[in-house]
DOZA-738796 format. One record per atom (N, C-alpha, C, O): chain; residue number from 1; residue in three letters; x, y, z. Coordinates in nm, 3 decimals. Layout:
BEGIN
(rec A,NUM,ALA,(X,Y,Z))
...
This chain:
BEGIN
(rec A,1,MET,(1.274,-0.297,0.079))
(rec A,1,MET,(1.157,-0.366,0.060))
(rec A,1,MET,(1.037,-0.354,0.189))
(rec A,1,MET,(1.013,-0.380,0.307))
(rec A,2,THR,(1.010,-0.322,0.126))
(rec A,2,THR,(0.827,-0.322,0.243))
(rec A,2,THR,(0.710,-0.388,0.233))
(rec A,2,THR,(0.624,-0.353,0.152))
(rec A,3,ARG,(0.693,-0.519,0.338))
(rec A,3,ARG,(0.581,-0.574,0.317))
(rec A,3,ARG,(0.480,-0.532,0.466))
(rec A,3,ARG,(0.499,-0.529,0.588))
(rec A,4,ILE,(0.346,-0.497,0.355))
(rec A,4,ILE,(0.218,-0.454,0.497))
(rec A,4,ILE,(0.132,-0.556,0.490))
(rec A,4,ILE,(0.090,-0.621,0.394))
(rec A,5,ASP,(0.114,-0.560,0.591))
(rec A,5,ASP,(0.043,-0.725,0.611))
(rec A,5,ASP,(-0.095,-0.602,0.680))
(rec A,5,ASP,(-0.093,-0.498,0.745))
(rec A,6,PHE,(-0.199,-0.690,0.620))
(rec A,6,PHE,(-0.357,-0.670,0.639))
(rec A,6,PHE,(-0.438,-0.800,0.715))
(rec A,6,PHE,(-0.420,-0.921,0.707))
(rec A,7,ASN,(-0.531,-0.721,0.787))
(rec A,7,ASN,(-0.666,-0.845,0.822))
(rec A,7,ASN,(-0.830,-0.786,0.728))
(rec A,7,ASN,(-0.899,-0.690,0.763))
(rec A,8,ILE,(-0.854,-0.863,0.628))
(rec A,8,ILE,(-0.970,-0.856,0.644))
(rec A,8,ILE,(-1.092,-0.904,0.676))
(rec A,8,ILE,(-1.117,-0.974,0.577))
(rec A,9,PRO,(-1.197,-0.914,0.757))
(rec A,9,PRO,(-1.285,-0.990,0.837))
(rec A,9,PRO,(-1.396,-1.083,0.699))
(rec A,9,PRO,(-1.436,-1.199,0.714))
(rec A,10,LEU,(-1.422,-1.001,0.583))
(rec A,10,LEU,(-1.466,-1.067,0.499))
(rec A,10,LEU,(-1.441,-1.017,0.351))
(rec A,10,LEU,(-1.392,-0.914,0.305))
(rec A,11,ARG,(-1.478,-1.097,0.312))
(rec A,11,ARG,(-1.408,-1.101,0.127))
(rec A,11,ARG,(-1.460,-0.976,0.075))
(rec A,11,ARG,(-1.573,-0.930,0.085))
(rec A,12,SER,(-1.340,-0.923,0.010))
(rec A,12,SER,(-1.366,-0.763,0.047))
(rec A,12,SER,(-1.262,-0.703,-0.098))
(rec A,12,SER,(-1.158,-0.763,-0.123))
(rec A,13,HIS,(-1.293,-0.616,-0.159))
(rec A,13,HIS,(-1.210,-0.565,-0.286))
(rec A,13,HIS,(-1.127,-0.474,-0.224))
(rec A,13,HIS,(-1.185,-0.382,-0.167))
(rec A,14,VAL,(-0.985,-0.477,-0.220))
(rec A,14,VAL,(-0.912,-0.420,-0.186))
(rec A,14,VAL,(-0.814,-0.317,-0.223))
(rec A,14,VAL,(-0.729,-0.381,-0.286))
(rec A,15,ASN,(-0.776,-0.185,-0.221))
(rec A,15,ASN,(-0.705,-0.097,-0.267))
(rec A,15,ASN,(-0.585,-0.101,-0.151))
(rec A,15,ASN,(-0.606,-0.112,-0.030))
(rec A,16,ILE,(-0.456,-0.089,-0.213))
(rec A,16,ILE,(-0.363,-0.053,-0.159))
(rec A,16,ILE,(-0.279,0.057,-0.237))
(rec A,16,ILE,(-0.257,0.041,-0.357))
(rec A,17,SER,(-0.225,0.188,-0.158))
(rec A,17,SER,(-0.215,0.265,-0.295))
(rec A,17,SER,(-0.093,0.341,-0.202))
(rec A,17,SER,(-0.114,0.368,-0.084))
(rec A,18,ILE,(0.060,0.378,-0.281))
(rec A,18,ILE,(0.169,0.450,-0.187))
(rec A,18,ILE,(0.145,0.614,-0.222))
(rec A,18,ILE,(0.102,0.665,-0.326))
(rec A,19,TYR,(0.181,0.666,-0.121))
(rec A,19,TYR,(0.156,0.817,-0.105))
(rec A,19,TYR,(0.304,0.906,-0.113))
(rec A,19,TYR,(0.387,0.821,-0.143))
(rec A,20,ASN,(0.353,0.999,-0.104))
(rec A,20,ASN,(0.430,1.091,-0.099))
(rec A,20,ASN,(0.387,1.191,-0.017))
(rec A,20,ASN,(0.268,1.222,-0.006))
(rec A,21,MET,(0.475,1.243,0.041))
(rec A,21,MET,(0.477,1.357,0.093))
(rec A,21,MET,(0.381,1.485,0.063))
(rec A,21,MET,(0.317,1.553,0.143))
(rec A,22,LEU,(0.392,1.494,-0.061))
(rec A,22,LEU,(0.288,1.632,-0.104))
(rec A,22,LEU,(0.134,1.522,-0.158))
(rec A,22,LEU,(0.037,1.566,-0.221))
(rec A,23,GLY,(0.148,1.418,-0.125))
(rec A,23,GLY,(0.013,1.389,-0.122))
(rec A,23,GLY,(-0.004,1.278,-0.286))
(rec A,23,GLY,(-0.091,1.198,-0.320))
(rec A,24,GLN,(0.148,1.333,-0.363))
(rec A,24,GLN,(0.114,1.235,-0.524))
(rec A,24,GLN,(0.102,1.069,-0.494))
(rec A,24,GLN,(0.152,1.013,-0.396))
(rec A,25,MET,(0.034,1.011,-0.588))
(rec A,25,MET,(0.003,0.873,-0.597))
(rec A,25,MET,(0.187,0.792,-0.645))
(rec A,25,MET,(0.188,0.786,-0.768))
(rec A,26,VAL,(0.304,0.744,-0.595))
(rec A,26,VAL,(0.299,0.684,-0.615))
(rec A,26,VAL,(0.318,0.556,-0.723))
(rec A,26,VAL,(0.376,0.524,-0.827))
(rec A,27,ALA,(0.241,0.516,-0.639))
(rec A,27,ALA,(0.217,0.342,-0.711))
(rec A,27,ALA,(0.086,0.290,-0.589))
(rec A,27,ALA,(0.042,0.324,-0.479))
(rec A,28,ILE,(0.065,0.178,-0.703))
(rec A,28,ILE,(-0.044,0.119,-0.658))
(rec A,28,ILE,(-0.012,-0.033,-0.583))
(rec A,28,ILE,(0.088,-0.089,-0.628))
(rec A,29,LEU,(-0.054,-0.075,-0.521))
(rec A,29,LEU,(0.030,-0.172,-0.489))
(rec A,29,LEU,(-0.055,-0.298,-0.520))
(rec A,29,LEU,(-0.003,-0.399,-0.567))
(rec A,30,THR,(-0.230,-0.289,-0.484))
(rec A,30,THR,(-0.291,-0.392,-0.538))
(rec A,30,THR,(-0.452,-0.351,-0.526))
(rec A,30,THR,(-0.481,-0.283,-0.428))
(rec A,31,ASP,(-0.546,-0.383,-0.608))
(rec A,31,ASP,(-0.665,-0.344,-0.642))
(rec A,31,ASP,(-0.745,-0.429,-0.689))
(rec A,31,ASP,(-0.797,-0.419,-0.800))
(rec A,32,GLN,(-0.769,-0.550,-0.584))
(rec A,32,GLN,(-0.861,-0.669,-0.637))
(rec A,32,GLN,(-0.914,-0.753,-0.537))
(rec A,32,GLN,(-0.854,-0.762,-0.430))
(rec A,33,ILE,(-1.009,-0.809,-0.554))
(rec A,33,ILE,(-1.062,-0.903,-0.428))
(rec A,33,ILE,(-0.989,-1.023,-0.402))
(rec A,33,ILE,(-0.948,-1.120,-0.466))
(rec A,34,TYR,(-0.984,-0.952,-0.200))
(rec A,34,TYR,(-0.919,-1.110,-0.113))
(rec A,34,TYR,(-1.036,-1.178,-0.045))
(rec A,34,TYR,(-1.137,-1.118,-0.007))
(rec A,35,GLU,(-1.014,-1.311,-0.032))
(rec A,35,GLU,(-1.069,-1.367,0.072))
(rec A,35,GLU,(-1.090,-1.288,0.164))
(rec A,35,GLU,(-1.066,-1.170,0.136))
(rec A,36,ALA,(-1.150,-1.322,0.330))
(rec A,36,ALA,(-1.123,-1.291,0.445))
(rec A,36,ALA,(-0.970,-1.371,0.506))
(rec A,36,ALA,(-0.907,-1.462,0.451))
(rec A,37,GLY,(-0.949,-1.321,0.601))
(rec A,37,GLY,(-0.832,-1.334,0.644))
(rec A,37,GLY,(-0.699,-1.246,0.631))
(rec A,37,GLY,(-0.698,-1.133,0.582))
(rec A,38,GLY,(-0.592,-1.310,0.680))
(rec A,38,GLY,(-0.455,-1.199,0.699))
(rec A,38,GLY,(-0.369,-1.233,0.520))
(rec A,38,GLY,(-0.354,-1.336,0.454))
(rec A,39,HIS,(-0.343,-1.139,0.505))
(rec A,39,HIS,(-0.260,-1.074,0.343))
(rec A,39,HIS,(-0.136,-1.055,0.401))
(rec A,39,HIS,(-0.116,-1.072,0.522))
(rec A,40,SER,(-0.053,-1.021,0.322))
(rec A,40,SER,(0.068,-0.947,0.342))
(rec A,40,SER,(0.101,-0.870,0.151))
(rec A,40,SER,(0.082,-0.955,0.064))
(rec A,41,ILE,(0.125,-0.790,0.121))
(rec A,41,ILE,(0.185,-0.746,0.040))
(rec A,41,ILE,(0.282,-0.662,0.008))
(rec A,41,ILE,(0.273,-0.554,0.067))
(rec A,42,ILE,(0.428,-0.679,-0.110))
(rec A,42,ILE,(0.541,-0.657,-0.117))
(rec A,42,ILE,(0.535,-0.489,-0.169))
(rec A,42,ILE,(0.464,-0.440,-0.257))
(rec A,43,TRP,(0.654,-0.412,-0.065))
(rec A,43,TRP,(0.625,-0.279,-0.209))
(rec A,43,TRP,(0.784,-0.265,-0.206))
(rec A,43,TRP,(0.832,-0.260,-0.092))
(rec A,44,ASP,(0.896,-0.256,-0.339))
(rec A,44,ASP,(0.977,-0.285,-0.340))
(rec A,44,ASP,(1.033,-0.134,-0.365))
(rec A,44,ASP,(1.128,-0.116,-0.441))
(rec A,45,GLY,(0.980,-0.043,-0.309))
(rec A,45,GLY,(1.041,0.077,-0.341))
(rec A,45,GLY,(1.037,0.159,-0.460))
(rec A,45,GLY,(1.091,0.270,-0.459))
(rec A,46,THR,(0.956,0.098,-0.603))
(rec A,46,THR,(0.960,0.141,-0.715))
(rec A,46,THR,(0.835,0.179,-0.730))
(rec A,46,THR,(0.744,0.118,-0.675))
(rec A,47,ASP,(0.810,0.320,-0.832))
(rec A,47,ASP,(0.691,0.377,-0.862))
(rec A,47,ASP,(0.609,0.329,-0.959))
(rec A,47,ASP,(0.619,0.208,-0.979))
(rec A,48,MET,(0.523,0.397,-1.032))
(rec A,48,MET,(0.440,0.291,-1.115))
(rec A,48,MET,(0.480,0.258,-1.219))
(rec A,48,MET,(0.437,0.165,-1.288))
(rec A,49,SER,(0.596,0.357,-1.251))
(rec A,49,SER,(0.692,0.352,-1.399))
(rec A,49,SER,(0.784,0.213,-1.381))
(rec A,49,SER,(0.832,0.135,-1.463))
(rec A,50,GLY,(0.786,0.217,-1.270))
(rec A,50,GLY,(0.931,0.076,-1.245))
(rec A,50,GLY,(1.026,0.193,-1.166))
(rec A,50,GLY,(1.108,0.117,-1.114))
(rec A,51,SER,(1.060,0.304,-1.132))
(rec A,51,SER,(1.181,0.370,-1.096))
(rec A,51,SER,(1.173,0.357,-0.959))
(rec A,51,SER,(1.072,0.350,-0.890))
(rec A,52,ARG,(1.280,0.354,-0.928))
(rec A,52,ARG,(1.299,0.375,-0.800))
(rec A,52,ARG,(1.294,0.486,-0.705))
(rec A,52,ARG,(1.355,0.593,-0.707))
(rec A,53,VAL,(1.228,0.451,-0.639))
(rec A,53,VAL,(1.207,0.653,-0.565))
(rec A,53,VAL,(1.305,0.644,-0.485))
(rec A,53,VAL,(1.368,0.539,-0.473))
(rec A,54,SER,(1.341,0.776,-0.403))
(rec A,54,SER,(1.403,0.857,-0.305))
(rec A,54,SER,(1.337,0.729,-0.196))
(rec A,54,SER,(1.249,0.643,-0.191))
(rec A,55,SER,(1.461,0.792,-0.109))
(rec A,55,SER,(1.434,0.746,0.031))
(rec A,55,SER,(1.379,0.850,0.091))
(rec A,55,SER,(1.388,0.958,0.033))
(rec A,56,GLY,(1.314,0.845,0.214))
(rec A,56,GLY,(1.218,0.919,0.251))
(rec A,56,GLY,(1.053,0.901,0.348))
(rec A,56,GLY,(1.028,0.784,0.377))
(rec A,57,ILE,(1.003,0.953,0.370))
(rec A,57,ILE,(0.871,0.968,0.410))
(rec A,57,ILE,(0.733,0.904,0.308))
(rec A,57,ILE,(0.698,0.984,0.222))
(rec A,58,TYR,(0.657,0.776,0.309))
(rec A,58,TYR,(0.534,0.745,0.240))
(rec A,58,TYR,(0.453,0.695,0.323))
(rec A,58,TYR,(0.474,0.638,0.430))
(rec A,59,PHE,(0.331,0.726,0.254))
(rec A,59,PHE,(0.191,0.677,0.327))
(rec A,59,PHE,(0.153,0.612,0.214))
(rec A,59,PHE,(0.171,0.631,0.094))
(rec A,60,TYR,(0.073,0.494,0.308))
(rec A,60,TYR,(0.011,0.410,0.207))
(rec A,60,TYR,(-0.154,0.396,0.258))
(rec A,60,TYR,(-0.202,0.390,0.372))
(rec A,61,LYS,(-0.214,0.394,0.131))
(rec A,61,LYS,(-0.372,0.408,0.237))
(rec A,61,LYS,(-0.399,0.296,0.181))
(rec A,61,LYS,(-0.352,0.276,0.069))
(rec A,62,MET,(-0.485,0.193,0.247))
(rec A,62,MET,(-0.569,0.082,0.203))
(rec A,62,MET,(-0.727,0.139,0.251))
(rec A,62,MET,(-0.756,0.214,0.344))
(rec A,63,LYS,(-0.816,0.072,0.151))
(rec A,63,LYS,(-0.938,0.068,0.123))
(rec A,63,LYS,(-0.978,-0.097,0.150))
(rec A,63,LYS,(-0.902,-0.186,0.110))
(rec A,64,ALA,(-1.075,-0.119,0.205))
(rec A,64,ALA,(-1.107,-0.245,0.202))
(rec A,64,ALA,(-1.246,-0.274,0.269))
(rec A,64,ALA,(-1.256,-0.308,0.387))
(rec A,65,GLY,(-1.367,-0.256,0.171))
(rec A,65,GLY,(-1.507,-0.260,0.185))
(rec A,65,GLY,(-1.531,-0.101,0.272))
(rec A,65,GLY,(-1.513,0.014,0.232))
(rec A,66,ASP,(-1.576,-0.148,0.390))
(rec A,66,ASP,(-1.626,0.023,0.464))
(rec A,66,ASP,(-1.491,0.083,0.519))
(rec A,66,ASP,(-1.467,0.197,0.557))
(rec A,67,LEU,(-1.402,-0.040,0.510))
(rec A,67,LEU,(-1.285,-0.002,0.604))
(rec A,67,LEU,(-1.187,0.063,0.582))
(rec A,67,LEU,(-1.105,-0.019,0.541))
(rec A,68,ALA,(-1.097,0.254,0.586))
(rec A,68,ALA,(-1.038,0.310,0.520))
(rec A,68,ALA,(-0.870,0.314,0.604))
(rec A,68,ALA,(-0.855,0.426,0.653))
(rec A,69,ILE,(-0.816,0.274,0.616))
(rec A,69,ILE,(-0.677,0.319,0.683))
(rec A,69,ILE,(-0.603,0.388,0.590))
(rec A,69,ILE,(-0.604,0.376,0.467))
(rec A,70,ALA,(-0.497,0.509,0.706))
(rec A,70,ALA,(-0.332,0.522,0.604))
(rec A,70,ALA,(-0.255,0.518,0.733))
(rec A,70,ALA,(-0.281,0.551,0.849))
(rec A,71,ARG,(-0.168,0.474,0.684))
(rec A,71,ARG,(-0.039,0.461,0.755))
(rec A,71,ARG,(0.081,0.554,0.718))
(rec A,71,ARG,(0.099,0.599,0.605))
(rec A,72,LYS,(0.144,0.573,0.806))
(rec A,72,LYS,(0.331,0.624,0.713))
(rec A,72,LYS,(0.438,0.488,0.772))
(rec A,72,LYS,(0.448,0.396,0.853))
(rec A,73,MET,(0.491,0.545,0.681))
(rec A,73,MET,(0.639,0.445,0.680))
(rec A,73,MET,(0.767,0.508,0.632))
(rec A,73,MET,(0.764,0.611,0.565))
(rec A,74,LEU,(0.883,0.447,0.667))
(rec A,74,LEU,(0.962,0.526,0.607))
(rec A,74,LEU,(1.087,0.452,0.485))
(rec A,74,LEU,(1.160,0.366,0.535))
(rec A,75,LEU,(1.106,0.477,0.360))
(rec A,75,LEU,(1.192,0.391,0.320))
(rec A,75,LEU,(1.336,0.451,0.292))
(rec A,75,LEU,(1.350,0.558,0.232))
(rec A,76,ILE,(1.462,0.360,0.349))
(rec A,76,ILE,(1.565,0.425,0.393))
(rec A,76,ILE,(1.624,0.304,0.284))
(rec A,76,ILE,(1.614,0.182,0.299))
(rec A,77,LYS,(1.691,0.380,0.167))
(rec A,77,LYS,(1.788,0.252,0.093))
(rec A,77,LYS,(1.959,0.226,0.149))
(rec A,77,LYS,(2.027,0.137,0.098))
């Protein structure tokens, strides 16, 4: 399980998605409006169909208003 913390300065539509090393989307963690401030979201290591993904390197991409970031993470079972 992985917790992703994020902070947004203004009320914004936030999309956080998980991708594998091949650039394929694995999961969408959130796609909704958040109020300004600090938030966190949990990824339980499952894909969009609810199946557990294998250990390895994954990326999450977050878009919030004009902000877009990508970070690498390691999933270990």
